[in-house]
C-alpha positions as CSV (number, residue, x, y, z in Angstrom):
1,M,20.4,9.8,-21.4
2,N,17.4,9.8,-23.8
3,N,14.2,9.3,-21.7
4,D,16.0,8.0,-18.7
5,Y,15.4,9.4,-15.2
6,C,18.0,11.0,-13.0
7,V,17.5,10.0,-9.3
8,T,19.4,12.0,-6.8
9,G,20.4,11.6,-3.1
10,R,22.8,9.2,-1.4
11,N,20.2,6.7,-0.1
12,A,18.0,6.8,-3.2
13,C,21.0,6.1,-5.4
14,R,22.2,3.3,-3.2
15,E,18.8,1.6,-3.5
16,M,18.8,2.1,-7.3
17,I,22.1,0.3,-7.4
18,R,21.0,-2.5,-5.0
19,S,17.7,-3.1,-6.9
20,G,19.5,-3.3,-10.2
21,R,17.9,-0.2,-11.7
22,A,21.0,2.0,-11.8
23,K,22.5,2.3,-15.3
24,K,25.2,4.8,-14.3
25,L,26.3,6.7,-11.1
26,Y,27.6,10.3,-11.1
27,V,29.5,11.4,-8.0
28,L,31.4,14.3,-6.7
29,P,35.1,13.5,-6.6
30,R,35.3,14.1,-2.8
31,L,32.9,11.2,-2.3
32,A,35.1,8.7,-4.2
33,K,35.5,6.5,-1.2
34,D,31.9,6.5,-0.1
35,D,30.2,3.1,0.5
36,V,27.7,3.8,-2.3
37,V,30.5,4.2,-4.8
38,T,32.1,1.0,-3.6
39,E,28.8,-0.8,-4.0
40,A,28.4,0.5,-7.5
41,Y,31.8,-0.9,-8.5
42,E,30.9,-4.3,-6.8
43,R,27.7,-4.5,-8.9
44,N,29.3,-3.4,-12.1
45,V,27.5,-0.1,-12.3
46,P,29.6,2.5,-14.2
47,V,30.8,5.4,-12.1
48,E,31.7,8.8,-13.4
49,F,33.0,11.7,-11.3
50,A,31.6,15.1,-11.9
51,N,32.4,18.5,-10.4
52,E,29.7,20.6,-8.7
53,N,28.5,22.4,-11.8
54,A,28.4,19.3,-14.0
55,L,26.6,17.3,-11.4
56,A,24.0,20.1,-10.8
57,K,23.4,20.1,-14.6
58,I,22.9,16.3,-14.6
59,A,20.8,16.2,-11.5
60,K,18.6,19.2,-12.4
61,A,18.1,19.6,-8.6
62,P,20.1,21.3,-5.9
63,A,19.5,18.7,-3.2
64,H,21.6,15.9,-4.9
65,Q,23.9,15.3,-1.9
66,G,26.7,14.6,-4.3
67,F,25.0,11.6,-6.0
68,A,23.0,11.1,-9.2
69,S,22.0,7.8,-10.8
70,I,20.6,7.3,-14.2
71,V,17.7,4.8,-14.3
72,E,15.0,3.8,-16.7
73,P,11.6,5.5,-16.2
74,F,9.6,3.7,-13.4
75,S,6.8,1.6,-14.8
76,T,3.4,0.6,-13.2
77,L,1.6,-2.7,-13.1
78,P,-1.8,-3.3,-14.5
79,L,-4.4,-3.9,-11.7
80,K,-5.1,-7.4,-12.9
81,A,-1.4,-8.3,-12.7
82,L,-1.2,-7.1,-9.1
83,I,-4.3,-9.0,-8.1
84,N,-3.0,-12.2,-9.7
85,K,0.4,-11.6,-8.1
86,L,-1.2,-11.5,-4.6
87,K,-3.5,-14.5,-4.9
88,T,-1.1,-16.7,-2.9
89,V,-0.4,-14.0,-0.3
90,H,-2.1,-14.3,3.1
91,N,-4.3,-11.2,3.8
92,P,-2.6,-8.8,1.3
93,L,-2.8,-5.1,2.0
94,I,-3.1,-2.6,-0.8
95,L,-3.0,1.1,-0.4
96,M,-5.2,3.2,-2.7
97,L,-4.5,7.0,-3.0
98,D,-7.2,9.5,-4.0
99,G,-6.1,12.9,-4.9
100,I,-2.4,12.9,-3.8
101,E,-0.9,15.5,-6.1
102,D,2.3,16.4,-4.2
103,P,5.3,14.2,-5.3
104,N,6.9,14.7,-1.9
105,N,3.8,13.2,-0.2
106,L,3.8,10.3,-2.7
107,G,7.5,9.7,-2.0
108,A,7.0,9.7,1.7
109,I,4.0,7.3,1.4
110,L,6.0,4.8,-0.7
111,R,8.7,4.9,1.9
112,S,6.2,3.9,4.6
113,C,4.7,1.3,2.3
114,D,8.1,-0.3,1.9
115,A,8.8,-0.1,5.7
116,F,5.5,-1.9,6.6
117,G,5.6,-4.4,3.8
118,I,2.5,-3.1,1.9
119,N,1.7,-5.3,-1.1
120,G,0.9,-2.6,-3.6
121,V,-0.2,1.0,-4.2
122,I,-2.9,2.2,-6.5
123,I,-2.9,5.7,-7.9
124,K,-5.1,7.5,-10.5
125,R,-3.6,7.8,-14.0
126,K,-4.6,11.5,-14.3
127,G,-4.8,14.2,-11.7
128,E,-2.3,12.7,-9.2
129,A,1.4,12.7,-8.7
130,P,3.1,10.2,-11.1
131,L,6.3,8.2,-10.4
132,T,9.0,10.8,-11.0
133,P,12.6,11.4,-9.9
134,T,11.4,13.6,-7.1
135,V,9.2,10.8,-5.8
136,A,12.1,8.4,-6.0
137,R,14.4,10.8,-4.1
138,V,11.9,11.4,-1.3
139,S,11.1,7.7,-1.0
140,T,14.9,7.2,-0.5
141,G,14.7,4.5,-3.1
142,A,11.6,2.6,-1.8
143,I,10.1,3.3,-5.2
144,A,12.2,0.4,-6.5
145,Y,10.5,-2.1,-4.2
146,V,6.8,-1.2,-4.1
147,D,4.4,-2.3,-6.8
148,V,2.4,0.6,-8.1
149,C,-0.7,0.5,-10.3
150,D,-2.2,3.4,-12.1
151,V,-5.9,3.2,-13.0
152,A,-8.2,5.4,-14.9
153,N,-11.1,5.1,-12.4
154,L,-10.9,4.3,-8.7
155,S,-14.5,3.2,-8.4
156,Q,-14.0,0.7,-11.2
157,A,-10.8,-0.5,-9.6
158,I,-12.7,-1.0,-6.3
159,S,-15.3,-3.1,-8.0
160,E,-12.6,-5.3,-9.5
161,L,-10.9,-5.6,-6.1
162,K,-14.2,-6.5,-4.3
163,D,-14.7,-9.2,-6.9
164,A,-11.3,-10.5,-5.9
165,G,-12.3,-10.7,-2.2
166,Y,-10.9,-7.4,-0.9
167,W,-12.6,-5.3,1.8
168,I,-12.4,-1.5,1.1
169,I,-11.6,0.6,4.1
170,S,-11.4,4.4,3.6
171,S,-9.9,6.9,6.0
172,D,-11.9,10.1,6.2
173,G,-12.6,12.8,8.7
174,S,-16.3,12.4,8.3
175,A,-16.2,8.9,9.8
176,T,-17.7,8.0,13.2
177,L,-15.7,4.8,13.5
178,S,-12.1,4.8,14.8
179,Y,-9.5,3.0,12.7
180,K,-8.8,0.8,15.8
181,E,-12.4,-0.5,15.8
182,V,-12.1,-2.5,12.6
183,N,-10.9,-6.0,12.1
184,Y,-8.2,-6.1,9.3
185,D,-7.9,-9.9,9.2
186,S,-8.7,-10.2,5.5
187,P,-7.5,-8.9,2.2
188,I,-7.7,-5.1,2.6
189,V,-7.6,-2.1,0.4
190,L,-6.9,1.0,2.5
191,V,-8.0,4.3,0.8
192,V,-6.3,7.5,1.8
193,G,-7.2,10.9,0.3
194,S,-5.5,14.3,0.3
195,E,-5.6,16.4,3.5
196,G,-7.2,19.2,1.4
197,F,-10.1,17.5,-0.2
198,G,-10.2,14.0,1.3
199,I,-11.7,11.1,-0.5
200,S,-14.2,11.6,-3.3
201,K,-17.9,10.9,-2.5
202,N,-18.1,8.1,-5.1
203,V,-15.2,6.2,-3.5
204,L,-16.6,6.6,0.0
205,N,-19.9,5.2,-1.3
206,H,-18.2,2.1,-2.5
207,S,-16.3,1.6,0.8
208,D,-17.2,-1.2,3.2
209,F,-16.0,0.8,6.2
210,V,-15.0,4.5,6.7
211,V,-12.7,5.1,9.6
212,K,-10.9,8.1,11.1
213,I,-7.8,8.8,13.2
214,P,-9.2,10.4,16.4
215,M,-7.4,13.7,17.1
216,V,-7.5,16.1,20.1
217,G,-5.4,19.0,18.8
218,H,-6.5,22.3,17.2
219,V,-5.7,21.3,13.7
220,N,-8.2,18.8,12.4
221,S,-6.2,17.1,9.6
222,L,-2.9,15.2,9.2
223,N,-0.6,15.3,6.3
224,A,-1.5,12.4,4.0
225,S,1.8,10.6,4.4
226,V,1.6,10.9,8.2
227,A,-1.9,9.5,8.2
228,C,-0.7,6.6,6.0
229,G,2.1,5.9,8.3
230,I,-0.2,5.7,11.4
231,L,-2.8,3.5,9.6
232,L,-0.3,1.1,8.0
233,S,1.6,0.7,11.2
234,H,-1.6,-0.3,13.0
235,I,-2.8,-2.7,10.4
236,R,0.6,-4.4,10.0
237,G,1.1,-4.4,13.8
């Protein structure tokens, strides 16, 4: 398998097949008549049946649900390429992540981005969760459809995005402005940080607006993927 990735989980494997990324599908024999296997055959993806021990060894993860697909490593786009790609899109929406280290969070965020038609995601090249098989599994395959850029410096990326006509809106608990009080009718970069440390001061200083999600409960922070879902749903609504 060389440097290929192994993506596990029924839904994630199905999307790897549909997106043309799957090079091979491993399946438990009892799932031979599953729709995912049928679709693999229809799309000429090689299928091999493996017992529990063999599949566990291939998948390197216990939560494989009986499916494992071999795919090439997921690549990222340069920021300039994403900006150029979106030049003809009306009011594109890009999500920028600051400090998301948990691959489960990143996977859930990519799933929301696909659901709400987000045009791209920007992550830091170092110090954040990269695109891994775990991210692919948790995203249930959404990783195959969302353009992701990794950049060395978020502040420099923001300057480039501002030059391209984007407004920068950061979500942070320190804000006095509700996320519902902002007009999103323009090219937007939404910045979301980790629930532990939030958004870095430098990024906040480069933002055009800082907003928060008003809360009335006892816990004063939301999981980053939940916050993303709320914000993206509102902007796209």
